[in-house]
Backbone as a chain_set.jsonl record, in Angstrom:
{"seq": "MMTDRVALVAGSTGLIGAQLLKLLLDDVHYAKVIALSRKPLNLNHPKLENVIVLPGEWDSLLGLKATDVFCCLGTTIKQAKSKEAFRQIDYEYPVELAKALKASGATGYYLVSALGADKTSRIFYNQVKGETETTIKEVGFSSYHIFRPSLLLGDRKEQRAGEDAAKVFYKIFGFLIPKKYQAIDSLKVAKAMLAEAKQNRPGNFIHESSSMQQY", "coords": {"N": [[-38.098, -54.524, -8.57], [-35.855, -55.073, -11.165], [-33.62, -57.727, -11.771], [-30.735, -59.588, -12.63], [-29.16, -61.244, -11.265], [-27.689, -64.203, -9.948], [-27.692, -66.544, -7.393], [-25.774, -69.078, -5.824], [-25.893, -71.836, -3.683], [-23.957, -73.88, -1.731], [-24.087, -76.638, 0.412], [-26.649, -76.451, 1.315], [-28.403, -77.713, 2.996], [-27.492, -77.645, 5.476], [-26.857, -76.136, 8.768], [-26.341, -73.249, 8.621], [-26.558, -72.952, 5.838], [-29.177, -73.75, 5.113], [-30.756, -71.77, 6.269], [-29.761, -69.546, 5.006], [-30.448, -70.088, 2.373], [-33.282, -69.754, 2.401], [-33.398, -67.02, 2.967], [-32.227, -65.925, 0.697], [-34.028, -66.734, -1.312], [-36.21, -65.196, -0.665], [-35.386, -62.656, -1.132], [-35.337, -59.846, -3.246], [-33.078, -59.222, -4.578], [-31.896, -61.235, -5.971], [-32.524, -63.022, -8.935], [-32.621, -65.693, -9.383], [-32.01, -68.702, -7.535], [-29.704, -71.147, -7.007], [-29.521, -74.257, -5.573], [-27.347, -76.548, -4.323], [-27.298, -79.998, -3.752], [-27.136, -83.338, -2.381], [-29.339, -84.942, -2.441], [-32.719, -84.582, -3.646], [-34.257, -81.54, -2.682], [-36.746, -80.868, -0.24], [-38.433, -78.665, -0.996], [-40.178, -76.04, -2.52], [-40.095, -73.378, -4.809], [-40.566, -70.562, -6.896], [-38.205, -69.319, -7.722], [-36.24, -71.109, -7.27], [-33.718, -73.418, -8.177], [-32.86, -76.657, -8.013], [-29.975, -78.419, -7.946], [-28.572, -81.519, -8.309], [-25.699, -82.879, -7.013], [-23.08, -85.076, -6.634], [-20.704, -85.938, -4.065], [-17.413, -84.943, -4.818], [-17.825, -84.706, -7.508], [-17.502, -82.182, -8.738], [-16.704, -81.167, -11.156], [-18.883, -81.48, -12.759], [-20.292, -79.204, -12.512], [-19.244, -77.311, -14.095], [-19.851, -74.749, -16.341], [-22.245, -74.123, -15.213], [-24.082, -71.355, -14.435], [-23.635, -68.669, -12.258], [-23.822, -65.758, -10.247], [-22.995, -65.06, -7.619], [-21.405, -67.115, -5.256], [-22.154, -69.091, -2.529], [-20.611, -70.693, 0.004], [-21.269, -73.081, 2.238], [-20.328, -75.398, 3.2], [-19.188, -77.982, 5.395], [-17.897, -79.921, 8.149], [-17.237, -82.048, 10.987], [-14.344, -83.561, 12.492], [-15.058, -85.785, 13.922], [-17.542, -86.487, 12.811], [-16.761, -86.906, 10.176], [-15.092, -89.036, 10.438], [-12.363, -89.423, 9.919], [-9.21, -87.712, 9.549], [-8.469, -87.388, 6.924], [-10.901, -87.615, 5.492], [-12.244, -85.469, 6.603], [-10.685, -83.322, 5.667], [-11.183, -83.573, 2.956], [-13.885, -82.764, 2.753], [-13.893, -80.203, 3.939], [-11.852, -78.796, 2.753], [-11.059, -79.731, 0.065], [-13.583, -79.882, -1.333], [-14.79, -77.209, -1.067], [-12.788, -75.773, -2.444], [-12.704, -76.97, -5.031], [-15.311, -76.363, -5.842], [-15.107, -73.575, -5.958], [-13.253, -73.226, -8.064], [-14.604, -74.41, -10.244], [-16.95, -72.769, -10.472], [-15.859, -70.222, -10.784], [-14.632, -70.497, -13.23], [-16.848, -70.575, -14.782], [-17.765, -68.003, -14.712], [-18.548, -66.767, -12.294], [-18.434, -64.104, -9.915], [-18.358, -63.46, -7.228], [-17.521, -64.855, -4.063], [-18.467, -66.433, -1.126], [-17.542, -67.552, 1.848], [-18.071, -69.781, 4.476], [-16.132, -70.075, 7.162], [-14.178, -70.549, 10.03], [-13.825, -69.476, 13.467], [-10.545, -68.756, 14.435], [-9.259, -69.861, 12.272], [-6.356, -70.693, 10.541], [-3.651, -71.229, 8.572], [-1.178, -71.852, 9.531], [-1.527, -72.913, 11.951], [-1.184, -75.234, 14.7], [-3.239, -76.785, 15.346], [-5.206, -79.094, 13.829], [-7.823, -78.81, 12.703], [-8.173, -75.939, 12.611], [-6.018, -75.396, 10.98], [-6.67, -76.573, 8.518], [-8.945, -75.132, 7.833], [-7.769, -72.598, 7.536], [-6.061, -73.066, 5.371], [-7.935, -73.547, 3.401], [-9.18, -71.033, 3.158], [-6.99, -69.539, 2.145], [-6.287, -70.821, -0.285], [-8.623, -70.554, -1.846], [-8.69, -67.806, -2.06], [-6.69, -67.436, -3.904], [-7.83, -68.247, -6.219], [-9.059, -66.13, -7.386], [-11.425, -64.424, -7.278], [-13.413, -61.518, -7.85], [-14.771, -60.445, -5.712], [-14.372, -61.493, -2.574], [-15.312, -63.027, 0.329], [-14.807, -63.924, 3.682], [-16.194, -65.704, 6.337], [-16.027, -65.992, 9.77], [-17.384, -67.58, 12.091], [-17.928, -68.059, 15.646], [-18.752, -70.528, 18.1], [-21.616, -72.055, 16.901], [-25.026, -71.297, 17.348], [-28.171, -72.864, 17.177], [-30.679, -74.981, 15.623], [-29.608, -78.011, 14.966], [-29.684, -80.816, 12.652], [-28.381, -83.06, 13.408], [-27.123, -84.378, 16.523], [-24.729, -82.868, 18.662], [-22.915, -83.615, 21.226], [-20.863, -82.298, 22.732], [-21.047, -79.687, 21.767], [-23.623, -79.059, 22.634], [-23.313, -78.957, 25.416], [-21.565, -76.833, 25.581], [-23.156, -74.781, 24.675], [-25.012, -74.449, 26.712], [-23.299, -73.496, 28.674], [-22.508, -71.037, 27.501], [-24.953, -69.666, 27.545], [-25.257, -69.134, 30.22], [-22.858, -67.974, 31.13], [-22.055, -66.332, 29.112], [-21.92, -63.494, 28.962], [-19.542, -62.873, 30.141], [-17.568, -63.448, 28.396], [-15.28, -62.341, 25.874], [-16.489, -60.482, 23.037], [-15.695, -61.455, 20.507], [-15.385, -64.171, 20.859], [-17.821, -65.092, 21.688], [-20.651, -67.252, 21.508], [-22.663, -67.585, 18.546], [-25.719, -66.963, 16.846], [-26.786, -68.957, 14.209], [-28.391, -67.892, 12.269], [-27.713, -65.234, 12.219], [-25.222, -65.281, 10.992], [-25.946, -66.167, 8.415], [-27.507, -63.982, 7.643], [-25.544, -61.961, 7.63], [-23.944, -62.823, 5.547], [-25.671, -62.56, 3.333], [-26.125, -59.776, 3.413], [-23.569, -58.681, 2.935], [-23.063, -59.693, 0.382], [-24.99, -58.347, -1.105], [-23.985, -55.826, -1.148], [-21.921, -56.01, -2.877], [-19.109, -55.525, -2.986], [-15.879, -55.017, -4.316], [-12.881, -56.894, -3.692], [-10.988, -58.398, -0.96], [-12.234, -59.789, 1.983], [-12.499, -60.316, 5.524], [-14.644, -61.473, 7.95], [-15.108, -61.382, 11.226], [-16.466, -63.171, 14.071], [-17.462, -61.387, 15.981], [-18.21, -59.122, 14.537], [-20.417, -60.009, 13.162], [-22.384, -60.294, 14.963], [-24.117, -58.151, 15.069], [-26.152, -58.571, 13.318]], "CA": [[-36.75, -54.255, -9.04], [-35.39, -56.103, -12.079], [-32.291, -58.172, -11.5], [-30.345, -60.819, -13.347], [-28.174, -61.888, -10.422], [-28.004, -65.6, -9.597], [-26.968, -67.032, -6.237], [-25.63, -70.528, -5.698], [-25.611, -72.232, -2.307], [-23.469, -75.233, -1.459], [-24.345, -76.892, 1.826], [-27.977, -75.854, 1.483], [-29.202, -78.442, 3.995], [-26.816, -77.463, 6.782], [-27.387, -75.191, 9.733], [-26.333, -71.942, 8.032], [-26.972, -73.004, 4.455], [-30.653, -73.828, 4.98], [-31.312, -70.445, 6.585], [-29.314, -68.613, 3.941], [-31.257, -70.394, 1.18], [-34.558, -69.107, 2.572], [-33.221, -65.557, 2.868], [-31.936, -65.603, -0.698], [-35.235, -66.909, -2.066], [-37.147, -64.15, -0.31], [-34.795, -61.354, -1.419], [-35.484, -59.464, -4.669], [-31.75, -58.932, -5.172], [-31.564, -62.353, -6.836], [-33.59, -63.486, -9.8], [-32.637, -67.138, -9.287], [-31.161, -69.254, -6.529], [-29.353, -72.515, -7.276], [-29.147, -74.981, -4.376], [-26.684, -77.823, -4.584], [-27.577, -81.011, -2.732], [-26.913, -84.757, -2.813], [-30.672, -85.477, -2.685], [-33.677, -83.504, -3.931], [-34.736, -80.777, -1.537], [-38.2, -80.824, -0.019], [-38.72, -77.218, -1.017], [-40.606, -75.517, -3.834], [-40.122, -71.937, -4.901], [-40.4, -70.227, -8.315], [-36.855, -68.876, -7.978], [-35.302, -72.174, -6.868], [-33.28, -74.515, -9.054], [-32.133, -77.626, -7.187], [-29.027, -79.181, -8.765], [-28.055, -82.669, -7.566], [-24.298, -83.109, -7.267], [-22.482, -86.05, -5.702], [-19.388, -85.518, -3.579], [-16.289, -85.238, -5.699], [-18.198, -84.498, -8.913], [-17.654, -80.754, -8.925], [-16.531, -80.859, -12.577], [-20.2, -81.465, -13.402], [-20.826, -77.863, -12.377], [-18.63, -76.455, -15.119], [-20.894, -74.248, -17.237], [-23.368, -73.668, -14.382], [-23.921, -69.908, -14.305], [-24.048, -68.021, -11.032], [-23.089, -64.508, -9.965], [-22.4, -65.178, -6.299], [-21.358, -68.456, -4.706], [-22.17, -69.131, -1.068], [-20.162, -72.016, 0.387], [-21.564, -73.376, 3.628], [-19.917, -76.78, 3.412], [-18.354, -78.172, 6.58], [-18.225, -81.031, 9.005], [-16.299, -82.181, 12.094], [-13.524, -84.762, 12.347], [-15.86, -86.917, 14.473], [-18.536, -86.878, 11.814], [-16.062, -87.363, 8.967], [-14.499, -90.319, 10.83], [-10.934, -89.387, 9.783], [-8.639, -86.431, 9.128], [-8.486, -87.352, 5.43], [-12.26, -87.369, 5.057], [-12.55, -84.092, 7.001], [-9.967, -82.436, 4.732], [-11.862, -83.652, 1.68], [-15.117, -81.975, 2.821], [-13.695, -78.794, 4.345], [-10.841, -78.171, 1.899], [-11.146, -80.072, -1.374], [-14.871, -79.554, -1.903], [-14.929, -75.736, -1.31], [-11.844, -75.29, -3.463], [-13.144, -77.4, -6.336], [-16.462, -75.574, -6.132], [-14.651, -72.239, -6.316], [-12.598, -73.286, -9.38], [-15.608, -74.681, -11.263], [-17.866, -71.638, -10.696], [-15.061, -69.102, -11.306], [-14.432, -70.781, -14.643], [-18.147, -70.324, -15.454], [-18.082, -66.608, -14.696], [-18.939, -66.215, -11.003], [-17.566, -62.982, -9.491], [-18.317, -63.357, -5.782], [-17.434, -66.124, -3.334], [-18.763, -66.139, 0.272], [-17.133, -68.77, 2.481], [-18.19, -69.986, 5.933], [-14.918, -70.679, 7.713], [-14.337, -70.726, 11.481], [-12.988, -68.712, 14.357], [-9.243, -69.38, 14.665], [-8.732, -70.409, 11.034], [-4.956, -70.247, 10.362], [-2.961, -72.32, 7.905], [0.04, -72.191, 10.263], [-1.925, -73.438, 13.277], [-0.886, -76.618, 15.052], [-4.525, -77.471, 15.494], [-5.548, -79.582, 12.487], [-9.09, -78.18, 12.245], [-7.905, -74.546, 12.254], [-5.043, -75.372, 9.869], [-7.39, -76.86, 7.26], [-9.8, -73.97, 7.562], [-6.906, -71.529, 7.03], [-5.603, -73.444, 4.027], [-9.071, -73.369, 2.475], [-9.287, -69.589, 2.925], [-5.898, -69.06, 1.327], [-6.367, -71.389, -1.609], [-9.705, -69.936, -2.579], [-8.27, -66.441, -2.386], [-5.819, -67.491, -5.072], [-8.644, -68.522, -7.388], [-9.161, -64.814, -7.998], [-12.768, -63.827, -7.354], [-13.317, -60.095, -7.663], [-15.274, -60.184, -4.386], [-14.171, -62.714, -1.765], [-15.616, -62.777, 1.736], [-14.654, -65.063, 4.586], [-16.967, -65.494, 7.581], [-15.45, -66.821, 10.809], [-18.186, -67.608, 13.297], [-17.545, -68.804, 16.81], [-19.656, -71.644, 18.282], [-22.894, -71.744, 16.31], [-26.275, -71.608, 18.057], [-29.248, -73.163, 16.202], [-31.178, -76.337, 15.682], [-28.993, -78.927, 14.013], [-30.388, -82.088, 12.47], [-27.653, -84.082, 14.199], [-26.757, -83.958, 17.861], [-23.313, -82.798, 18.967], [-22.971, -83.541, 22.68], [-19.926, -81.27, 23.197], [-21.61, -78.371, 21.461], [-24.812, -78.844, 23.49], [-22.839, -78.553, 26.724], [-20.984, -75.484, 25.421], [-24.261, -73.833, 24.504], [-25.535, -74.168, 28.063], [-22.308, -72.649, 29.327], [-22.585, -69.688, 26.896], [-26.158, -69.004, 27.949], [-25.121, -68.727, 31.586], [-21.674, -67.147, 31.377], [-21.682, -65.647, 27.879], [-21.622, -62.054, 29.139], [-18.164, -62.7, 30.663], [-16.649, -63.821, 27.329], [-15.103, -61.326, 24.874], [-17.466, -60.624, 21.943], [-15.15, -62.216, 19.387], [-15.475, -65.576, 21.166], [-19.172, -65.447, 22.12], [-21.447, -68.065, 20.597], [-23.433, -66.745, 17.615], [-26.82, -67.614, 16.226], [-26.481, -69.274, 12.82], [-29.145, -66.999, 11.38], [-26.933, -63.98, 12.088], [-24.186, -65.525, 9.983], [-26.614, -66.158, 7.124], [-27.887, -62.571, 7.316], [-24.312, -61.249, 7.337], [-23.491, -63.239, 4.205], [-26.53, -61.923, 2.319], [-25.916, -58.36, 3.467], [-22.292, -58.372, 2.274], [-23.199, -59.987, -1.055], [-25.8, -57.327, -1.747], [-23.167, -54.614, -1.322], [-21.161, -56.249, -4.093], [-17.854, -54.786, -2.864], [-14.709, -55.718, -4.817], [-11.784, -56.993, -2.748], [-10.992, -59.562, -0.08], [-12.681, -59.358, 3.303], [-12.66, -61.31, 6.598], [-15.638, -61.027, 8.925], [-14.98, -62.135, 12.472], [-17.744, -63.452, 14.734], [-17.983, -60.19, 16.695], [-18.864, -58.171, 13.613], [-21.653, -60.583, 12.649], [-23.391, -60.265, 16.033], [-25.033, -57.026, 14.833], [-27.277, -59.02, 12.504]], "C": [[-36.294, -55.392, -9.913], [-33.928, -56.453, -11.751], [-31.981, -59.412, -12.308], [-29.302, -61.611, -12.51], [-28.635, -63.289, -9.97], [-27.097, -66.004, -8.435], [-26.889, -68.554, -6.282], [-25.236, -70.85, -4.267], [-25.147, -73.668, -2.263], [-23.539, -75.495, 0.041], [-25.695, -76.366, 2.227], [-28.852, -76.567, 2.507], [-28.586, -78.342, 5.386], [-27.432, -76.371, 7.614], [-27.468, -73.778, 9.127], [-26.921, -71.956, 6.641], [-28.466, -73.025, 4.267], [-31.294, -72.482, 5.272], [-30.974, -69.436, 5.51], [-30.172, -68.828, 2.672], [-32.608, -69.687, 1.254], [-34.459, -67.579, 2.448], [-32.983, -65.156, 1.419], [-33.2, -65.686, -1.566], [-36.22, -65.754, -1.845], [-36.672, -62.74, -0.674], [-34.854, -61.043, -2.927], [-34.145, -59.179, -5.347], [-31.329, -60.019, -6.144], [-32.767, -62.84, -7.606], [-33.739, -65.014, -9.712], [-31.668, -67.59, -8.227], [-30.976, -70.752, -6.823], [-28.901, -73.157, -5.968], [-28.548, -76.317, -4.734], [-27.013, -78.775, -3.425], [-27.339, -82.393, -3.276], [-28.234, -85.435, -3.107], [-31.602, -84.331, -2.978], [-34.196, -82.861, -2.669], [-36.257, -80.838, -1.439], [-38.64, -79.402, 0.094], [-39.089, -76.795, -2.41], [-40.665, -74.01, -3.78], [-39.873, -71.575, -6.363], [-38.97, -69.79, -8.678], [-35.818, -70.001, -7.805], [-35.017, -73.158, -7.982], [-32.4, -75.436, -8.184], [-31.292, -78.498, -8.103], [-28.427, -80.282, -7.887], [-26.589, -82.86, -7.973], [-23.753, -84.033, -6.202], [-21.124, -85.571, -5.272], [-18.281, -85.922, -4.547], [-16.564, -85.018, -7.168], [-18.358, -83.016, -9.259], [-17.419, -80.35, -10.389], [-17.872, -80.822, -13.308], [-20.82, -80.098, -13.321], [-20.264, -76.864, -13.367], [-19.719, -76.013, -16.108], [-22.145, -73.789, -16.515], [-23.176, -72.186, -14.05], [-24.49, -69.349, -13.0], [-23.198, -66.761, -10.842], [-22.298, -64.637, -8.67], [-22.499, -66.627, -5.787], [-21.238, -68.408, -3.195], [-21.766, -70.536, -0.625], [-20.349, -72.238, 1.877], [-21.252, -74.821, 3.947], [-19.038, -76.892, 4.648], [-18.832, -79.351, 7.426], [-17.276, -80.962, 10.229], [-15.495, -83.45, 11.877], [-14.269, -85.985, 12.846], [-16.859, -87.423, 13.479], [-17.878, -87.519, 10.562], [-15.389, -88.694, 9.162], [-12.954, -90.341, 10.67], [-10.466, -88.016, 9.346], [-8.7, -86.303, 7.599], [-9.882, -86.986, 4.924], [-12.686, -85.927, 5.426], [-11.914, -83.096, 6.023], [-10.673, -82.435, 3.375], [-13.094, -82.742, 1.675], [-14.855, -80.499, 3.065], [-12.626, -78.057, 3.524], [-11.119, -78.449, 0.404], [-12.479, -79.628, -1.995], [-15.072, -78.038, -2.11], [-14.011, -75.198, -2.374], [-12.275, -75.701, -4.869], [-14.404, -76.637, -6.778], [-16.077, -74.217, -6.64], [-14.059, -72.252, -7.747], [-13.613, -73.494, -10.491], [-16.495, -73.464, -11.522], [-17.134, -70.393, -11.193], [-14.862, -69.269, -12.782], [-15.705, -70.522, -15.477], [-18.593, -68.889, -15.312], [-18.535, -65.994, -13.382], [-17.944, -65.158, -10.561], [-17.436, -62.902, -7.988], [-18.314, -64.724, -5.113], [-17.525, -65.793, -1.84], [-18.593, -67.458, 1.048], [-17.387, -68.749, 3.969], [-16.949, -70.746, 6.371], [-15.126, -70.914, 9.182], [-13.415, -69.806, 12.265], [-11.653, -69.479, 14.562], [-8.626, -70.004, 13.436], [-7.343, -69.826, 10.765], [-4.166, -71.42, 9.763], [-1.68, -72.72, 8.623], [-0.28, -72.803, 11.646], [-1.501, -74.88, 13.473], [-2.123, -77.463, 15.267], [-5.007, -77.842, 14.085], [-6.771, -78.885, 11.911], [-8.813, -76.759, 11.775], [-6.965, -74.446, 11.067], [-5.753, -75.603, 8.558], [-8.296, -75.705, 6.881], [-8.967, -72.821, 6.982], [-6.394, -71.833, 5.65], [-6.711, -73.247, 2.997], [-9.256, -71.883, 2.13], [-8.247, -69.116, 1.936], [-5.976, -69.547, -0.108], [-7.462, -70.76, -2.465], [-9.394, -68.519, -2.935], [-7.472, -66.398, -3.687], [-6.59, -67.793, -6.338], [-8.974, -67.235, -8.126], [-10.567, -64.245, -8.195], [-12.608, -62.331, -7.12], [-13.821, -59.65, -6.313], [-15.189, -61.486, -3.593], [-14.332, -62.383, -0.286], [-15.509, -64.03, 2.556], [-15.378, -64.716, 5.892], [-16.49, -66.504, 8.609], [-16.301, -66.826, 12.065], [-17.554, -68.4, 14.429], [-18.501, -70.015, 16.914], [-21.041, -71.23, 17.768], [-24.074, -72.189, 17.158], [-27.361, -71.85, 16.988], [-29.615, -74.596, 16.305], [-30.579, -77.177, 14.591], [-29.821, -80.185, 13.862], [-29.717, -83.195, 13.249], [-27.289, -83.494, 15.548], [-25.258, -83.973, 18.007], [-23.211, -82.541, 20.448], [-22.052, -82.419, 23.222], [-20.462, -79.901, 22.956], [-22.82, -78.063, 22.347], [-24.384, -78.348, 24.857], [-22.277, -77.142, 26.683], [-22.067, -74.435, 25.326], [-24.885, -73.454, 25.866], [-24.595, -73.23, 28.799], [-22.392, -71.214, 28.827], [-23.816, -68.975, 27.381], [-26.044, -68.451, 29.375], [-23.982, -67.707, 31.771], [-21.211, -66.353, 30.146], [-21.28, -64.21, 28.021], [-20.19, -61.835, 29.647], [-17.133, -62.941, 29.559], [-16.532, -62.662, 26.318], [-15.992, -61.562, 23.657], [-16.984, -61.487, 20.811], [-15.382, -63.723, 19.609], [-16.886, -66.028, 21.615], [-19.854, -66.298, 21.056], [-22.356, -67.139, 19.739], [-24.53, -67.558, 16.973], [-26.523, -67.793, 14.745], [-27.186, -68.355, 11.87], [-28.447, -65.658, 11.184], [-25.857, -64.131, 11.045], [-24.801, -65.502, 8.588], [-27.002, -64.744, 6.669], [-26.66, -61.744, 6.956], [-23.834, -61.552, 5.922], [-24.35, -62.549, 3.114], [-26.27, -60.421, 2.279], [-24.633, -57.941, 2.709], [-22.388, -58.643, 0.78], [-23.983, -58.904, -1.764], [-25.005, -56.033, -1.964], [-22.233, -54.749, -2.519], [-19.818, -55.473, -4.111], [-16.702, -55.581, -3.47], [-13.619, -55.77, -3.753], [-11.929, -58.25, -1.913], [-11.284, -59.105, 1.354], [-12.799, -60.541, 4.276], [-13.618, -60.724, 7.643], [-15.561, -61.937, 10.165], [-16.37, -62.243, 13.15], [-18.331, -62.229, 15.402], [-18.699, -59.258, 15.751], [-20.214, -58.682, 13.117], [-22.737, -60.559, 13.749], [-24.432, -59.187, 15.823], [-26.247, -57.475, 14.014], [-28.279, -59.853, 13.317]], "O": [[-36.325, -56.549, -9.494], [-33.112, -55.569, -11.489], [-32.875, -60.195, -12.628], [-28.658, -62.529, -13.017], [-29.806, -63.51, -9.658], [-25.88, -65.824, -8.494], [-27.822, -69.226, -6.723], [-24.347, -70.212, -3.703], [-25.856, -74.573, -2.704], [-23.102, -74.67, 0.843], [-25.877, -75.887, 3.346], [-29.928, -76.077, 2.849], [-29.111, -78.898, 6.35], [-28.417, -75.751, 7.213], [-28.54, -73.174, 9.117], [-27.702, -71.072, 6.289], [-28.982, -72.383, 3.352], [-32.255, -72.09, 4.611], [-31.789, -68.586, 5.151], [-30.56, -67.873, 2.0], [-33.039, -69.081, 0.273], [-35.346, -66.938, 1.886], [-33.5, -64.133, 0.971], [-33.427, -64.843, -2.433], [-36.971, -65.39, -2.75], [-37.416, -61.766, -0.555], [-34.473, -61.865, -3.761], [-34.093, -58.924, -6.55], [-30.514, -59.781, -7.035], [-33.853, -63.045, -7.064], [-34.821, -65.559, -9.933], [-30.628, -66.965, -8.018], [-31.94, -71.515, -6.881], [-27.986, -72.649, -5.32], [-29.196, -77.133, -5.39], [-26.999, -78.376, -2.261], [-27.339, -82.603, -4.489], [-28.295, -86.373, -3.902], [-31.311, -83.198, -2.595], [-34.536, -83.544, -1.703], [-36.955, -80.858, -2.453], [-39.151, -78.967, 1.126], [-38.407, -77.139, -3.376], [-41.207, -73.427, -2.841], [-39.049, -72.216, -7.015], [-38.579, -69.888, -9.841], [-34.652, -69.834, -8.163], [-35.925, -73.666, -8.642], [-31.345, -75.033, -7.694], [-31.825, -79.23, -8.937], [-27.842, -79.998, -6.842], [-26.288, -82.988, -9.16], [-23.941, -83.801, -5.008], [-20.448, -84.868, -6.023], [-18.215, -87.055, -5.024], [-15.659, -85.125, -7.994], [-19.267, -82.651, -10.004], [-17.89, -79.296, -10.815], [-17.984, -80.198, -14.363], [-21.807, -79.842, -14.011], [-20.733, -75.731, -13.471], [-20.432, -76.858, -16.649], [-23.011, -73.145, -17.109], [-22.176, -71.824, -13.431], [-25.666, -69.534, -12.686], [-22.028, -66.711, -11.221], [-21.099, -64.364, -8.625], [-23.548, -67.264, -5.883], [-20.339, -67.769, -2.648], [-22.514, -71.485, -0.86], [-19.647, -71.634, 2.688], [-21.84, -75.405, 4.857], [-18.234, -76.002, 4.923], [-20.007, -79.718, 7.414], [-16.612, -79.952, 10.46], [-15.934, -84.333, 11.141], [-14.145, -87.076, 12.29], [-17.022, -88.631, 13.305], [-18.363, -88.499, 9.997], [-15.132, -89.415, 8.198], [-12.307, -91.215, 11.246], [-11.258, -87.233, 8.821], [-8.956, -85.222, 7.068], [-10.026, -86.149, 4.033], [-13.388, -85.262, 4.664], [-12.559, -82.133, 5.609], [-10.749, -81.396, 2.72], [-13.326, -82.026, 0.701], [-15.509, -79.64, 2.473], [-12.518, -76.833, 3.599], [-11.372, -77.54, -0.387], [-12.485, -79.053, -3.083], [-15.477, -77.616, -3.193], [-14.374, -74.291, -3.122], [-12.224, -74.893, -5.796], [-14.545, -76.305, -7.955], [-16.631, -73.737, -7.629], [-14.355, -71.359, -8.541], [-13.529, -72.863, -11.544], [-16.771, -73.15, -12.68], [-17.705, -69.594, -11.935], [-14.915, -68.291, -13.528], [-15.648, -70.287, -16.684], [-19.697, -68.555, -15.743], [-18.877, -64.812, -13.348], [-16.745, -65.293, -10.802], [-16.469, -62.315, -7.502], [-19.018, -65.637, -5.542], [-16.756, -64.972, -1.339], [-19.411, -68.369, 0.913], [-16.975, -67.817, 4.66], [-16.742, -71.902, 6.002], [-16.171, -71.44, 9.565], [-12.355, -69.409, 11.781], [-11.648, -70.681, 14.825], [-7.566, -70.622, 13.532], [-7.171, -68.607, 10.763], [-4.038, -72.473, 10.387], [-1.141, -73.797, 8.369], [0.627, -73.16, 12.399], [-1.462, -75.658, 12.52], [-2.058, -78.689, 15.356], [-5.192, -76.96, 13.246], [-6.755, -78.426, 10.769], [-9.177, -76.402, 10.655], [-7.085, -73.539, 10.243], [-5.48, -74.911, 7.578], [-8.389, -75.35, 5.706], [-9.402, -72.148, 6.048], [-6.3, -70.927, 4.822], [-6.456, -72.833, 1.866], [-9.462, -71.523, 0.971], [-8.56, -68.383, 0.998], [-5.757, -68.776, -1.042], [-7.261, -70.471, -3.644], [-9.786, -68.051, -4.005], [-7.57, -65.447, -4.463], [-6.06, -67.615, -7.434], [-9.15, -67.239, -9.344], [-10.835, -63.631, -9.228], [-11.786, -61.907, -6.308], [-13.388, -58.621, -5.794], [-15.865, -62.463, -3.916], [-13.593, -61.573, 0.273], [-16.045, -65.076, 2.189], [-15.217, -63.637, 6.462], [-16.534, -67.712, 8.375], [-15.967, -66.134, 13.026], [-16.745, -69.298, 14.198], [-19.007, -70.473, 15.89], [-21.568, -70.186, 18.152], [-24.115, -73.325, 17.629], [-27.443, -71.109, 16.008], [-28.948, -75.366, 16.995], [-30.976, -77.083, 13.43], [-30.551, -80.588, 14.767], [-30.362, -84.143, 13.697], [-27.162, -82.279, 15.702], [-24.578, -84.902, 17.573], [-23.39, -81.412, 20.904], [-22.471, -81.668, 24.103], [-20.361, -79.028, 23.818], [-23.009, -76.919, 22.762], [-24.996, -77.435, 25.409], [-22.473, -76.352, 27.606], [-21.915, -73.326, 25.838], [-25.229, -72.298, 26.114], [-25.03, -72.29, 29.463], [-22.354, -70.275, 29.623], [-23.754, -67.768, 27.619], [-26.652, -67.432, 29.702], [-24.135, -66.712, 32.479], [-20.122, -65.78, 30.138], [-20.404, -63.733, 27.299], [-19.683, -60.715, 29.584], [-15.948, -62.671, 29.756], [-17.541, -62.065, 25.941], [-16.229, -62.709, 23.279], [-17.785, -62.195, 20.2], [-15.556, -64.467, 18.644], [-17.104, -67.209, 21.887], [-19.66, -66.09, 19.858], [-22.75, -66.058, 20.177], [-24.315, -68.709, 16.594], [-26.052, -66.859, 14.095], [-26.674, -68.052, 10.792], [-28.566, -65.027, 10.134], [-25.602, -63.198, 10.282], [-24.247, -64.889, 7.676], [-26.851, -64.37, 5.506], [-26.731, -60.904, 6.059], [-23.382, -60.665, 5.197], [-23.83, -62.034, 2.123], [-26.201, -59.849, 1.192], [-24.634, -56.973, 1.949], [-21.836, -57.881, -0.014], [-23.678, -58.571, -2.909], [-25.319, -55.246, -2.857], [-21.805, -53.755, -3.105], [-19.455, -54.858, -5.113], [-16.568, -56.761, -3.144], [-13.443, -54.815, -2.996], [-12.84, -59.054, -2.108], [-10.668, -58.169, 1.863], [-13.164, -61.644, 3.869], [-13.412, -59.619, 8.145], [-15.917, -63.114, 10.115], [-17.298, -61.501, 12.829], [-19.547, -62.038, 15.402], [-19.705, -58.657, 16.127], [-21.062, -57.893, 12.7], [-23.908, -60.792, 13.45], [-25.538, -59.298, 16.352], [-27.276, -56.799, 14.029], [-29.287, -60.308, 12.776]]}, "num_chains": 1, "name": "protein.A"}
């Protein structure tokens, strides 16, 4: 099948982003896959173009052509060390990415957000996630999808003690928890993002964790 569609992945070394990158490279729906990273990826594929971009230098992406943008950027306040640094990574970077790629002709934006995202929330994390969702919606992509996973299951490069404890709890008592709040395998989120992108539906969509469990 001939195609001229180009996918771009930001956060391609993260838990969801790395899995999504492999799925995109193996799928004939895309002729090329651009992976943004701060350092060269240890990955070779005829469809892969690895673009090095340093934090805060999103203007360098102006003119970079992609059909669909997959944003898997994200951190925790503990990792970021401050609320300001967290907001920069989880709000400013995804928004600047959206503006740069929209200006270059991208039509689809697929954002990994989080369960409970709400710009009016009193919880800082959820508030920032909600603000990110709203601001990117205003950028005006013809197809805009928000994915709100619950606790992610998967092998992270870094250890998160609180998450590890929660994962054990979910494995034992997960069947008692409503589906919306159940932990979800990161690969399911990546598969959901690819499946929605391939449908190429115009409009704005929110995908809660429960709906992604089917993948």
